[in-house]
C-alpha positions, 0 to 999 in steps of 0.5 A: 407516633415513632416506635422506640427500639428497646435496648434488648432488641439492639443486643440481639441485632449485635449478636446476630451481626457478630455471628454473620461476621464469623461465618463470613470469615470462616468461608473466606478461610475455606476458599483460601484453603481449597481453591487451586492456585489460591493462597492457603494458610502456611502452604503457599501457592500450589504451582509446582506440578508432580506426576502422581500414580492414579492406581497401584502399579506393580513392578516391571509394569510399563507406564501408560498415560492413564496410570499417571496424572499431574497434581499441583503442590505448594513449595512446602509440600512438593515431593523432592525428585518427583517428575514434573511432566507425564511425557517423561514417565510414559513408556518407562517401567516401574522399578518397584511397586508404586502405590496409588496417589504416590508421587513418582520420583526418579528412583521409581522408574527404569528405562528398560525392564532388565533394570528391574530388580527381582523381588527378594525371596523369603529366607529359608526357615533355618533355626538359629545356630543351624545351617541348611545343606543339600544332599543327593537323592534319587528314586532308590535312595529317596524312598521312591520320591515319597519324601516331602518338606517337613519330613525327617529322615535317617541316613544308613551308610555302608562303607569299609571303616579301614580300607587299609586292612584287607581283612576288614569288611564293609559295615552298614550303620545308621549314622545321622538320624532325625534330619529335618527336610526343609526343601525337596529339589532345587530353588524355584522347583515345586518343593513337593514330594516326587523324584528329584536329585536333591534334598535340603536338610537342617544340620549343625555346622559340624554335622554338615562337615561330616555329611560332606565327608560321608557323601562325596569328596567334592566341595559343598556350600552351606547357608547360615541363618540370617540371625547368625550373620553377626555371630563369630564362626563356630569352630569345628574339628577335623573329620577323617576316618578315625574321628568319624569311626569314633563319633559313630562308634563304628569298629 
């Protein structure tokens, strides 16, 4: 006796066959997307090589073969200006830090370590509207080397307010007060308390001009805050014996 296939069984077989077709189509897409050299949707053939870092490479480091590898890219994804072979990068030096998995381009490398640009140091912590100025110090002048960064100092000065008057005597007076120390010694030094030849203080531009007049007769540089680069130059008055005496009430 022949077995009759019921309509319900036919529907189940149809649904199962449709499910298998979807799975097969998805598998074909996956193979196309991940297979090396195969056509990926919208990506084209991966046939363009690029040199890629296998690890983080600090600046000034000489490139070795173990630090780089070749990765194939599609024409749409290929990094512009990237090196195509390992041989042209091995032996050169990283001009800047290169991160792992980054394509290495021609701007990243130099042929000689002397071509590596030194890292820019952090800006001095100069408040907006102020300037940094270096002033001379020493063991006796600088409290035996006990001044350290973030200390504040007063300046006591002794001088003759009127040298032309033979009867005038030298006077001693506190002039600048509460000057903030932001550095002890020159750049590149330890920046800690100890015997040194200079201190860097924070002052206004007018105070810097008066400090220069007070401490020596040589020229002096001041460093403006990076926030003040676009600000017009602040006008200052002329400092001489008369204006200095008037400002600090020296008679």
